[in-house]
N, C-alpha and C positions, 0 to 999 in steps of 0.2 A: 413620464406622462405624454400623451398624445395631443395634439391641437384641440381636437372634438373636446376631451376633457378641461383645457384650459379656458375655451370657448364658453362652455355650460358653466364653469365657476363663475366668469364674470359675468352672466348673464343672470343665475341667480342672486351675486352679490350686488349688482344693480338694481334689479327690480325688489331686491328687500329693502332698498335702503330708499328708494322712491314711492312705491307702493305698498298698498295692503293696510292692517291695523297689527296693533300688538296687545298683548294681555299681561301686564307686571304683576307678577304673582309672590313677590319675596317679601314686601314689608307688611301694612297694614291693611292687606287684602287685594282683591283684584281690580283693574282700571282698563278699560278699553280706549286707546289713544289713537288720532288720527296722524296722519304724514306730519313728523316734524318739521320745523322752519329752518333753514341753514341760520346756524348762530352769526350774528355778525361779529366778526372778530379779524383782529389784525396779525401779523408774524409774529409780532412782539407775545400774545396770546398763547404761543403754543409752546408751551414749557417742556423741556428734553424730560424723559419718564425713562429713569434706570429701575428696572425691577428685579430683586434679588429674593430666588426661591430655594430654602433649606429644605433636606429632604430626610424626613423621618425625625425630626427636631421635638423633644417633649416639651410640653410648657415650663416644667421646672428645672430646665436644663442651663439656662443662659442666667446669669448675674442679676440682672434686671426684673427677670422672674422668681429670686429666691434661689438659684441656683450657682453657675460660677464658680468663684473660689470656695465658695463653701462646700461644693462637690468635688471638689481639687481639678478645678478646669476653667481658669480664669477667662473672661470674655470681655476684656475693656473696651474694643472699638464696637463691637455690638450693643454693648451697654452704653457707651457714648452715644451713638445712634439714637437710641432709645431717649437718652435724656435732652438730645437737641431737636427732636421730633416729637410724635405722638405717639404713646405706646398703647397698644389696647388689651386690654385684661379680659374682654370677651370677644376674641377672635376665632369664628369656628370655619373650619373648611369641611372636608369630606372625608370618608373613613381609610382612603387609599391613595396611592399614587395619581394613578389614573383618572380617578374619579375628581381629584382634586385638580388638577391640570386642566381635564374636561370644562369642570364647572368654570374656572378662571378666564380661560380664553373664550367660551361661549356666552357666558351671564347665564348660565342656565344650569338647573339640575343634570347632574350626569346622566341621569337616566333619560333624557330627551334625546340624547345621542347617542345612545347605547353603550355608553362606558362607563356602568355604575360597579365594574369589577377590574382589578388590576388586569391590563392588558399582558399578556403570556405570549410567547410565540406561538403560532398556530391560532391564535384565537381569533375568531371570525370578525368580532366587531372593534374597528379602528375608526379615527374620526374621518368622517365623510365628507366630500365634496360641498355638500350643501350647507354645511355649517359655515356660519360667519364669525370669523375670532378676532379678536380685539386686535390684533397686529394687522387684519384687512382695515379695519374700522380707522385705524391711524392714518395706516397708508394711505387711504384714501382723502385724509385730511393733509398729506404732503409730507409725511414722518418717513426718514430711512428707517429702516428696521431690521434688527438683527437677533439672533437667538443662539445662545451659547450653552453647552452643557446636556443633560439628560432630557428627553423629549417624553417619551413613554404615553404618546398616544398612538401610535402604530407605525408599522415599517413600510408600509404601502405605497407607493409614490404621491399617491393622491393625499396621503396623511401626513407627508413630511413638511417640516417645518416652512421650507422654502416655496412649499405649494399652499400654505396656508397663511400666507400676509406677510412672511419674513422675506429680506432681500437675499440675506444668505444665512447659513447653519454651520455649525461645528460641534461634533460631541457625540454622545451616545443615544442611537433610536427607542433603545427599550430601557430593561433595569439595568441599574447599577450593579447587581450581584451576577451579570450575565459572564464577568469576568472568570467566574469560576466554573463555566459550561465546561469548556473544553478539557480541564482537569477532570470533572466529575465524568464525562463521557469515557475518557481512557481508561480512567478507573475501573469503568464498568466493562470495559473492553470492547468499547465501541469508538472507531476513529471519526471525528465529525468531518462533514464536508466543507468546503469552503463557505456555501451559502449558510451553515449551520454555526459558524465560528462569529464570535461577539468581534464588532470593529469600532472604532472611532469614524464619524462618517463626515462629511463636508458636501455642503449644496448650496446650489446658486439658484435663484427665484425661475421658478417655471420647468425646472429641470431634476430629474432624478439624483438623488445624494448618492456619492461614490465614495467608497471606503478609502480612509486615508493611512490605516495601519491596525492590525489586529488588536482587541482591547484584550490584552493579558492583565495576569495580577499586579505584573511590575507598571502596567500602565496605568492601571488603577491607582496606584499610590501616588501618581504624579500628575492626574488628570485636573485636580483643582487648579495646581498652580497653574498649569496650561491654559484653564480658565479664566483664570485672573489676569494672566498675559495678555491674553487678547483680548479682554474687555478694556483695561487700560489702554491698548493700543486703539480699540476702536473709538473710545471717548476722544483722544487727541485728536484722530483722524477725522472724526464728524466735527470736531470744532473748528479745524481749517476748513472745513467744507461749508460752516455756516449754514446750516439746513438742522433742523429739529428732529431728534432721532427717539426711538425707542430700542432702548438694548435690555433684553431679558437675560439675565444671566442665572441659569439653574444648577445650584451647586450639587455635588455627589453626596456631601458630606449631610448627616453622618449615618449614610445609608448603608448597612451591612453589605459586603464586608469592610471593615474599618482599617485596611493596610492605609497607613499615611507615609507621606515622603519623610526622607531621612531625617529634615530640618525638624520635625514634630515627632520623629519616633521616640516613647518615653518621657515627654515635656509635661503630662498631668500627673496627677496621682490615682488614676482610676484604670488606667490600661488603655486599649484600642479606642475606645470610644470616645474617653477625655482629649485623646490625642488629637482625635478626629474632630471635635468640637473647638479646639483650638485652632486649630489649622485652619477651619472655616471663620473664625473670627479673624484670623490674621489675611485671609485673603478678601474677605469683607473691606476690611481696612483699606487694603492696597485701592480697592475700586474707589472707594470714599475719598480717598488721597486724590486720586486722577481726577475725581470730578472739580476737588478742590484746587488743586494745581492747574487746571485747565481754566479755572476761573469763571465757572459756570454753576455755582453753587446755589445761587440766589433764584436762576431760570431752572434748576434740576428737581422734579419731584423724584424721591427716592422711597421705595416700597421695598420691605424686606419683611416676609413672612416665612414659615414651614408649611408643608403641605398636608401634614396631618401629624398625630403624635408619635410617639415611640415606638419601635419595634422592639420590646423590650422582653417579653417571656420567652418567644421563640429562638432568640438568638442570646440569650443569657449567656453571660454577663456584658456580652457587647450593646447594650441597649442603654436608653435614656429612661428619663423620669416623667410621668405625667402631672408632676408637682402634687395638689391638693387632691388631684381627681384620680377618678378609677378609669382604665382601658387602655388601649395599646391598639396601634395601626390595625383596620379590619374590623375592628368592632365599632357598636354604636355608642359606647359609654363616651361621657363628656372627654375624658383624658385621649379618647381617639381623635375627636373633632375639634377641641378646644388646644389651640398652642400660641407659640409665639407669632406676634405681627404688630409692625410699626410702620409710620409713613413720616417723611420729612418734606417739608416746603418751607425754606426759610421767606419770613416776611406774610407768609399767607396763610400756614397752618401753625397755630400755636404749639408750642412745648409743654407737654408733660403727660398725664395718661388719662385715660378716660374708661369705663364700665359700661358705656354703650354697647351693644350688638352690633358686628358688621361679620357680613359672609365673605368667604373669597370669591363669590359671583359679584359681590357689591363693585368689586375693582373695574370691572366692564362695562358698566354706565356712568361711574365716578370718572374715570380716569378718561373718558370719551368726553364728559363733560368738560374736564380741565382742559383739554386739548381743542374744545369746540368741535368736535366731529360727531357724526349722527349714529345711531343704533340702528338696527334693523326694527323693523314696525310690523312685520308681518309673520311673527312668530312669538310665542311666550317668552320674556325675558325676565327671569327669575331674581337677578339681582336688581338692588334697588340703588337709587343713586342717593349717595352720600355726601354730595357735595357742599350742601350748606352747612351740614352739620360740622365736617372738618374743617370749613371755613371760617367756624364759629356765628355763622348767619343765622342759625339754630340750635338750640340745647340740647336737644335730645337726638338719636339716632332714629333713622327711618326705618329701622326694622325692629320687630317685635316676636318673630318665629322663625323657624327655619324645620323644612323636613328632611330627613336623614335617609336615605335609600341603598340597601345593598345588594347589587344584582337585580333581579325585578321586583324586589320587596320593598315596601314603606316599613320601616322596621321602628324609628322612631321620630317625636315631634318635640321641638323645643319651643314654649311659649313662655314669654318673658323669663323669669326664674324658676320654671317648672321643665323637668324632662319627661316624657310618657312614653312609656316603651310598648309598642304592639306586639313585640316578640322577647322570647328570654334568649339569653346567651348560655349557651351549657361548654362550659372549657372541656376538651378533650383529652385523652389519654388519663393516666393515673398516676400517683406517687411524684416522683422528683420529674417527670414528664409531664406536666399538667398545663398543656397550651390554650392559649385565650386569643383573641385577634383574628388573625387570617384561619387560623387553625380550630376555632372554635365552631360549634354547631350552633343553629337558630331553631327554635320551633316557636309556631304561633300561641299566644296566650288563649285563655279559656275563655273569649268575649269579654273581659276586662282588662284594662290597661295596667299597667304599673306607673306609678307617679311618682316622681322624688322632686322635693325642693332643693335645687342645686345650693342655693346661698346656705340654706340650715344645714346641707349634709351633702358636702361634695363629693363624698366617697358613693353616694348612692345607695344606702345600705338600708334606709328605712323607708317602705313604699307607704305614701301617705293618702293612696287613691281611695281606702274606705271612707276617711275622715275629710279628703277634701275632693268628691266626686263633682262637684260644681265646675271643676276644671274641664270636664268632657263638653260642656257646651262651649267653652271658648276653643278648644282647638279642634273640635269636630268641622265647624265651617270653614276651618283654613284648611282641613284636609279635602271637604266637597271641592272647594274653589279649585286645587288642584285636578282631581279628576274630572271637574267639569270641562275642562281647558283640554282634556284629552280628547274629546269628542269632534273637536276641531284640528286639533294638532296631534295625533296618535303618537305614541313614541315607538321606536323601531322593536325588534324583537329584542328582550333584554339579554345582558351580557350573562353567558354562562358557559361553562365546557364541562357540565356533568348532567344537566337535564335538557336532553335535545326535542322531546316534545314531538309535534308536527312541524316538519320541515318544510 
């Protein structure tokens, strides 16, 4: 990245923090705020933040969500974290890896940054300079920041973690399954060039990431053990430096291909997927042990979530379970976006479970609030501050609804315990190969939505639209608020690699 690009980022970031106005659209409606006053806090009010992100884990996979040992793959360490912290039973993400990561780091619907589809090599949409990430917000507050693992928000220098607010980066820039590419290319008679091979990358703030080693299938087996080693080392190093830190560990488990280390091969009763989930549990425990051994548990917020539901149909049987819900990665069904999530902050957030609705976008303003940091006020922020609810100062969540986008389309709306679909999902293929999720087709409905009561009908099999059409009057104003925001803040061209339209 050249110096002009860096200067532009600094300019955009600073002007975003100190000028303009914001439109908050995530929870109970929209509001416009002026520039926020800088919080009056001291260094002791800067908790460390360790954020762990699983990849394609289903709602029904962990023991604390009804899976675990019952499904032949015990998850004692993650279950322990859930029991010591607050477990969400209505944690909602976006329908894919890239969209959820974009929403998490920007606090905005992924469509606002042009990242509402999974990024593939050659895709034009990547994380842009003008976006302001959670890492940048915390960096401005004096935090050391580090990213370990899968990124999947673009391979361009401007899009890489070390140029998006992180001091350093180590991991894979694109998707976990890129370890398969070299083999599949050769099988097709094509020899990949050096630039087409997958690598493990390492980056330092303000510089282009450099390849460390090729990301082969053998490396894929060991990568999460490597990430755990580096996470543990980082925690102990930062404690010695006595500086608050934000560590983001993005696990590759249990994303396909689930080739596990020798230590976990055959450990579960259900094959590669179960082995992978058990390894995920083990590595999570290592990070939790490092926090405890470093003596910083009481001053460390630990967040553990999955980025979306399971990739179950496309790679059967190497896939997970959405639990009682219907759906998978890439679809708009509840099981695609409702998955595992929990937070722990001893002495601050009470342990237990909650059925309050929380979105992956909400961590942006909430963690910023916990750290005493400012968030941008010159753009729509769709995440809502959940700090009072999590701290027990408020009995209910600040979120009542959520919009779901795929590519350039608004495909579904969640309002309270109702899901409203503006498009139908049509599985592709036939017979044994009947694919949903990312391989399914979508078609607009005939002017009337399908409406499901998620609590009464978690599998979304009975459309209550004809008998409960009053819900239209509840969700339509929320949709109109979003579209009104586009007049001043239009979205970039939607993510697509099939519909080129006017270029």
